[in-house]
N, C-alpha and C positions, 0 to 999 in steps of 0.2 A: 549649348542649346539656349536659344533665346526664349524668354517668357513672352507670351502674347497677352497683352493687357486688353481686356474688354472695356469699352467706354462705359462709364456708369450712367444709368438712366437718370435723366433729369426730371424735374417736376412735369414738364410737358409730356414726355414719353409715359410717365406713370399715369397721368390724367387720361391720355389716349387709351392706354391699356384698360383702365378702369371703365371708361365709357364703352369700349368695345365689349367688355365682359357684361356690363349692364344691358347693352342692346341685345346680346345673345340670350340672356335670361328673359328679357321682355318678349323676344321673338318666340322662345320656347313656350312661355306662359300663354301668349296669344294663340299659338297653334293648338295647345292643349285645350283651351277654352272653346275654340272653334270646333275641334274634333268632338268634344263632349256635347256641344250644342247640336251638331249634326246627328250624333247618335241618338240623343234624346228627342230630336224632332222627327226623325225618320225611322229609326230602328226600335227604340224603346221609350216608354214614358212611365212616369210614376203617377198613378191615379189614386185619389182619395175617395173611398166609398162614401156615397151620400145617400142616406136613407136606410130603411129597414127591409127592403124587398129581397135581400139575399141572406137574411138570417136563417138558420144559425151559422151558415158557412162564413159570411162576412158581416161584420157589425158596422154601424155608422162610424166613420173616422178611420177604419182600417186602410192601410196603404198597400197597393199591389204594383208590381212591375208588369207592364203590358207591352207586347211586341206584335207588330204587324208582319213580322218575318218568322213566325214560329211554326210554320208549316200549315198544312190543310186543317181547316176547322171541321171538327166532328162532334158527334153526340157526346155530351158530358163536358165539353169545353166551356169555360166561363169567358165571356167576351164583353168588350165595351162597345156600345152602339151609339152612333151619333145620328143626328137628323131624324130621330123618331119622336122624341119629345123635346122640350126646350133645352134641357141639359143632357149631357151624355148619361147613359144608363148602363148598369152592369147586370147581365143575365146569363143563364145557362142554356146552351144549345141542347134541345131535346129531340129535334128531328131535322133532317137535311133534305135537299131537293129530291122530289119524286116520291117522298114518303107521305102516307096518308095519316093525318093526325085527327084523333077523336078523343072523347072522354067518356068513361064509364061511370055514370052518376051513382049507380048502386055500390060500386067498389071504391069510388072516390079516387080513381086512377086515370092517368093519361094512357091512351092506346096509340101505338105507332104501327101501321100496317096490320091492324087488328090484334096485335099482341099487347097485353097490358105491360106498362113500364112502371113498376112499383117505385115509390119514393125512395126505398132503400137502395136502389140502383145509384142514387146520387147522395147517399148518406143522410136521407131525410126519413121522416115518418111515413108509413104507408097510409093510404086512405085520406089524403089531404088535398087532392087535386081535383078541382071542380071548375066548371064554367061559371063565372060570376053571374048573378041574377041582376043584370043591368041592361034591359032591353034598349036596343038602338046603339049600344056602346061596344058590344062584343060581336065577334065573327059567328057565323053559323057553321056548325060542324056536322059531318067531317069536312076537312079541308086537305087538299093536296098541296104540299110545299112546292112552289114554282121553281123553275131552273134558276140557279145562282142565288138562291135564298135559303134561309134557315128559319126554324120556328123556335122561339126562346120562351123560357119561363123563369120567374124568380123563384128562389128556393123557399121563400116565405110565401107560399102559394095563395094564402088568404089576403095578402097585403102587397100585391105586386101588379103594376101596370106592365103587361108584357104582350106577347103575340096573340093572346086571347082577345085583346082589345083592338078595336078598329084604329085607335090612335097610334098603335105600334104595328100590328099586323105582321105579315111575313117580312123578315129583315133581309134586304139585299146585301150581298157580300160587300158591295162598295160602301155600305154604311157601317161596316165593322171596322173600328179603329184598330183592333188587335185582340189577342187573347191573353188572359192572365197567365204569365209564365213563372212568377215568383211572388210569394207573399213577403212583404217587407216589415209591416207593423200591424199589430203588436208583435213584439219579438217572440212571444210564445208560439206564434204561427209561422215564424221565419222558415222559409224553404219553399220547395216546389209545391204547388197546389195538389191536393189528393183527388 
């Protein structure tokens, strides 16, 4: 039986094999970068909380993952809103379309459809929710939330520009970038929002 000898690879073949391998790696890396870019552009974004309007839930500098594909937005969801103020804002949805929003000044509570919604429903103190005393800058209540809109409040009710103010008002669903689906930083809050 004759031995079959394989021709040895010369420097040219080795160089071609190396170049082919490098090109495959570059192609894989470029594809991965494009995929991550698409996901973080359309499906999810990392947002850094700016300001104190969501304390104690979120502090200035906290980071959250926000998705525009996280399902229907409902009461209690924390959302990122664009085109309301100069910068995107983070707020909590407290009423949805068709619901009547009002405030009980004696109790310091929000009412939705005539039922008091205590702060503890959102992990906050009770009796801290009022209409700010800012004539010409706030909505007149009661208000009915229009179709395809939500009414939002900051958790730091005394220091939040939210749907009570004319500058924000009722928030159209088209102006909601997405809802918070995961807390990223600080690591002590890592996980799904409560």
